[in-house]
C-alpha positions as CSV (number, residue, x, y, z in Angstrom):
1,V,32.1,-7.9,7.3
2,E,32.6,-10.8,9.7
3,A,33.9,-8.4,12.5
4,N,30.9,-6.2,11.9
5,I,28.4,-9.1,12.2
6,G,30.0,-10.5,15.3
7,Y,30.4,-7.2,17.1
8,G,27.4,-7.6,19.4
9,L,28.6,-11.1,20.5
10,E,32.0,-9.8,21.3
11,R,30.5,-7.1,23.5
12,R,28.6,-9.8,25.3
13,K,31.9,-11.7,25.9
14,V,30.7,-14.8,23.9
15,P,33.5,-17.3,23.4
16,K,35.4,-16.8,20.1
17,D,34.7,-20.3,18.8
18,E,30.9,-19.7,19.2
19,I,31.2,-16.3,17.6
20,R,33.0,-17.8,14.6
21,E,30.3,-20.4,14.2
22,R,27.4,-18.0,14.6
23,V,28.9,-15.5,12.2
24,G,29.3,-18.3,9.6
25,E,25.6,-19.2,10.0
26,M,24.7,-15.5,9.4
27,V,27.0,-15.3,6.4
28,D,25.3,-18.3,4.9
29,L,21.8,-17.0,5.7
30,M,22.5,-13.6,4.2
31,R,24.3,-15.0,1.2
32,L,27.5,-13.1,2.0
33,G,29.9,-15.9,1.3
34,G,33.3,-14.8,0.0
35,M,32.8,-11.3,1.4
36,E,33.8,-12.0,5.0
37,K,37.0,-9.9,4.8
38,R,35.5,-7.0,2.8
39,R,35.3,-3.5,4.2
40,P,32.1,-1.4,4.1
41,A,33.3,0.7,1.1
42,Q,33.6,-2.6,-0.9
43,L,30.0,-3.5,-0.5
44,S,26.9,-2.5,-2.5
45,G,23.9,-0.9,-0.8
46,G,22.0,-4.2,-0.7
47,Q,25.0,-6.0,0.8
48,R,25.4,-3.4,3.5
49,Q,21.8,-3.8,4.4
50,R,22.3,-7.6,4.7
51,V,25.3,-7.1,7.0
52,A,23.3,-4.7,9.2
53,L,20.5,-7.3,9.4
54,A,22.9,-10.1,10.2
55,R,24.5,-8.0,13.0
56,S,21.0,-7.7,14.6
57,L,19.8,-11.3,14.0
58,I,23.0,-12.9,15.4
59,L,21.9,-11.7,18.8
60,K,18.7,-13.8,18.5
61,P,16.2,-11.1,19.5
62,K,12.5,-12.0,20.1
63,I,11.5,-8.9,18.1
64,L,13.5,-7.0,15.5
65,L,12.7,-3.3,14.9
66,L,13.4,-2.2,11.3
67,D,13.0,1.6,10.9
68,E,12.7,2.3,7.2
69,P,15.7,0.1,6.4
70,L,15.3,0.3,2.7
71,A,14.6,4.0,2.3
72,S,18.0,4.9,0.9
73,L,18.0,2.2,-1.8
74,D,16.9,2.7,-5.4
75,R,13.6,1.2,-6.5
76,K,14.9,-1.9,-8.1
77,L,17.2,-2.8,-5.2
78,R,14.4,-2.0,-2.7
79,K,12.1,-4.5,-4.4
80,A,14.7,-7.1,-4.3
81,M,15.5,-6.5,-0.6
82,Q,11.7,-6.7,0.2
83,V,11.7,-10.3,-1.2
84,E,14.8,-11.2,0.7
85,L,13.4,-9.7,4.0
86,K,10.3,-11.9,3.7
87,Q,12.4,-15.0,3.1
88,I,14.7,-14.2,6.0
89,Q,11.8,-13.6,8.4
90,R,10.3,-16.9,7.5
91,E,13.6,-18.7,8.0
92,V,14.5,-17.2,11.4
93,G,10.9,-17.2,12.6
94,I,11.0,-14.1,14.7
95,T,8.7,-11.0,14.6
96,F,9.8,-8.1,12.5
97,L,8.4,-4.8,13.5
98,Y,8.8,-2.8,10.3
99,V,8.3,1.0,10.2
100,T,7.6,2.5,6.8
101,H,5.9,5.4,5.1
102,D,5.7,3.5,1.8
103,Q,2.2,2.1,1.5
104,K,3.1,-0.5,-1.2
105,E,6.0,-1.7,1.0
106,A,3.7,-2.1,4.0
107,L,1.2,-4.1,1.9
108,S,3.7,-6.4,0.3
109,L,5.8,-7.2,3.4
110,S,3.3,-7.4,6.2
111,D,1.1,-10.1,7.8
112,I,-0.5,-7.4,10.0
113,I,-0.5,-3.6,9.5
114,A,-0.9,-1.0,12.2
115,V,-1.6,2.5,10.9
116,M,-0.4,5.3,13.1
117,G,-1.6,8.9,12.9
118,E,-1.2,11.9,15.3
119,G,0.6,9.6,17.7
120,K,-2.3,7.2,17.9
121,L,-3.1,3.8,16.6
122,K,-5.8,4.3,14.0
123,Q,-6.4,0.8,12.7
124,V,-4.9,-2.7,12.9
125,G,-5.7,-5.4,10.3
126,T,-4.4,-7.6,7.5
127,P,-3.1,-5.8,4.4
128,R,-6.3,-6.6,2.6
129,E,-8.5,-5.2,5.4
130,I,-6.4,-2.0,5.7
131,Y,-6.4,-1.5,1.9
132,E,-10.0,-2.4,1.0
133,T,-11.9,-1.4,4.2
134,P,-10.2,1.6,5.8
135,R,-12.1,2.9,8.8
136,T,-11.4,6.6,8.4
137,K,-10.7,9.3,5.7
138,F,-7.1,9.5,7.0
139,I,-6.4,5.8,6.4
140,A,-8.2,5.7,3.1
141,D,-6.2,8.7,1.8
142,F,-3.0,7.2,3.2
143,M,-3.6,3.9,1.5
144,G,-4.2,5.5,-1.9
145,A,-8.0,5.7,-2.1
146,I,-7.9,9.0,-4.1
147,N,-11.7,9.1,-4.5
148,I,-13.1,10.2,-1.2
149,F,-16.6,11.7,-1.0
150,P,-17.9,13.2,2.3
151,G,-21.7,13.6,2.4
152,K,-25.0,12.9,4.0
153,V,-27.0,9.6,4.0
154,I,-30.3,10.3,2.2
155,A,-31.7,6.8,1.9
156,S,-31.1,3.2,3.0
157,G,-32.7,-0.1,2.6
158,D,-32.4,-3.5,0.9
159,G,-28.8,-3.7,2.1
160,K,-27.8,-0.5,0.4
161,L,-27.4,3.2,1.4
162,Q,-27.3,6.3,-0.7
163,L,-25.0,9.2,0.1
164,E,-25.3,12.7,-1.4
165,T,-22.3,15.1,-1.5
166,E,-22.5,18.8,-1.2
167,G,-22.2,19.0,-5.0
168,G,-25.2,16.8,-5.5
169,L,-23.4,13.6,-6.4
170,R,-25.3,10.5,-5.3
171,I,-23.3,7.4,-4.5
172,I,-24.6,3.9,-3.6
173,A,-22.7,1.6,-1.2
174,L,-23.5,-1.7,0.5
175,E,-24.8,-1.1,4.0
176,N,-22.4,-2.9,6.3
177,K,-22.7,-0.6,9.3
178,D,-25.4,0.7,11.6
179,I,-25.9,4.1,9.9
180,R,-29.0,6.3,10.3
181,S,-30.5,8.7,7.7
182,D,-29.0,12.2,7.7
183,E,-25.8,10.9,9.2
184,V,-22.7,12.6,7.7
185,I,-20.2,9.9,6.6
186,G,-17.7,9.4,3.8
187,I,-17.3,6.9,1.0
188,S,-14.0,6.0,-0.7
189,A,-13.4,4.1,-3.9
190,H,-10.0,3.0,-5.2
191,P,-9.1,4.2,-8.7
192,E,-8.4,0.7,-10.0
193,L,-12.0,-0.3,-9.2
194,V,-13.4,2.6,-11.2
195,E,-14.4,1.6,-14.7
196,L,-14.4,4.0,-17.7
197,L,-16.8,3.4,-20.7
198,P,-17.5,5.4,-23.8
199,K,-20.4,7.8,-23.5
200,G,-23.6,6.3,-24.7
201,A,-22.6,2.8,-23.6
202,G,-26.1,2.3,-22.1
203,L,-24.8,0.9,-18.8
204,E,-27.5,0.1,-16.2
205,G,-27.2,-0.1,-12.4
206,D,-25.8,2.0,-9.6
207,N,-23.0,4.5,-9.6
208,N,-23.0,5.5,-13.3
209,F,-21.9,9.1,-13.9
210,E,-21.2,11.0,-17.1
211,G,-18.1,13.2,-17.3
212,K,-15.3,14.6,-19.3
213,I,-11.6,13.6,-19.1
214,V,-9.5,16.5,-17.9
215,E,-6.1,14.9,-17.6
216,T,-4.3,11.6,-18.4
217,I,-1.0,10.7,-16.8
218,Y,1.1,7.8,-18.1
219,Q,2.4,5.8,-15.1
220,G,4.0,2.9,-16.9
221,D,1.8,-0.2,-16.3
222,F,-1.3,2.0,-16.0
223,I,-2.7,5.4,-17.1
224,E,-4.1,7.7,-14.4
225,V,-7.3,9.3,-15.8
226,R,-8.9,12.3,-14.1
227,I,-12.6,13.0,-14.9
228,S,-14.8,16.0,-14.1
229,L,-18.4,14.9,-13.7
230,D,-21.0,16.7,-15.7
231,Q,-22.8,19.6,-14.0
232,I,-21.5,18.6,-10.5
233,G,-17.8,19.2,-11.2
234,E,-16.6,16.5,-8.8
235,L,-13.3,15.1,-9.8
236,I,-12.9,11.3,-10.0
237,T,-9.7,9.4,-10.7
238,A,-9.6,6.0,-12.5
239,Y,-6.7,3.8,-13.5
240,S,-6.8,2.4,-17.0
241,S,-4.5,-0.3,-18.3
242,S,-1.7,1.1,-20.5
243,S,-1.7,-2.2,-22.3
244,L,-5.0,-1.5,-24.0
245,D,-5.1,-1.0,-27.7
246,Q,-4.6,2.6,-28.6
247,K,-8.1,2.9,-30.1
248,T,-9.7,1.9,-26.8
249,Q,-7.6,4.2,-24.6
250,F,-9.1,7.5,-23.4
251,S,-7.7,10.9,-24.0
252,S,-8.1,14.4,-22.5
253,G,-11.4,16.0,-23.5
254,G,-13.1,12.7,-24.2
255,E,-16.6,12.1,-22.8
256,V,-17.0,9.0,-20.8
257,I,-19.2,7.1,-18.3
258,V,-17.7,6.5,-14.9
259,H,-18.9,3.4,-13.1
260,W,-18.1,1.4,-10.0
261,S,-19.9,-1.3,-8.1
262,P,-21.6,-0.5,-4.8
263,K,-19.5,-3.2,-3.2
264,S,-16.4,-1.1,-4.2
265,S,-17.8,1.8,-2.2
266,N,-16.2,1.7,1.2
267,I,-18.0,3.4,4.0
268,L,-15.7,5.5,6.3
């Protein structure tokens, strides 16, 4: 372990006393105490990742590129390493450029996210901005906004606009862009912002649609519910808490009202 961490300094002809001191600092930072003499085969996956990180950080780079460093780890270890990486980054105070295809990983680790697509930079923003207000269908889809509706603007006014899809679904969104009537746009809505109510609940307001549940998928902490809207046939996905009482949970074939607020409709 200690030889691995100090390898870069040796290549740079750094004095041995300084190497020993800096390796010791990295061992303490990475909580690798007592493992200095271990060989790679004697380390766990997480320990090997910490050694690799120490080997890079000991060179005091201005920017550290991490290309999917946790991809080979199991889910539990990956979550633990994410917490460690954030702590280490704060302690060393350098920029980490972290490449990942895991959306949740990007959201939980980043201060700023840059989304790439087709070799181009599509959007740069905070995790909240990227997740809640994606600019394009590509970014909305990539960040998990399963409900994406392309259509034409048929009305606008009083700070709202109305979009109609090819199937005839009419969706209300808050008007936060300069959009003209008849313009073809898209609207996205995250499943966790879509509310399900029993049919006949008498809900008033915008974006209320009747439909029938076609599938429920248990995902652990939530249930993924897919609904086919009456007459139109558009499919909408909602996330329902799996902690709800069994009587209040929805099942396949059940008739429901689908609702979300206009402020939860993001214009693409």
